C-alpha angles and dihedrals in degrees: 000000000000093000091051091050088049090049093046090052089057102260111139131192090256089059091053092047090049089050090051094053089044091053090053090051091045092049092056092044094048090047094049094044094046090048092052092047094048097045107157093008134082099332090176092069089058092054093049094049090052091048090047095056089042093058090065086071101076090047094054092044087054094051089047091054090045093051092044090054091049094045088049090054093050 
């Protein structure tokens, strides 16, 4: 039901895959930027922020697979 609504709203599997790869890149950029800004401060927070953003990727890959299966069965 959710996959059908996503597909009907114009979201395709390629969009979800692109979001997953963007999430991976954003995770690295966020981690590196936060690490540089917080130099000499709480480094653990920089690591946690990068990990948080990186955890979005599996969700987007999962949505991409679900949408690909849905598109295949149309």
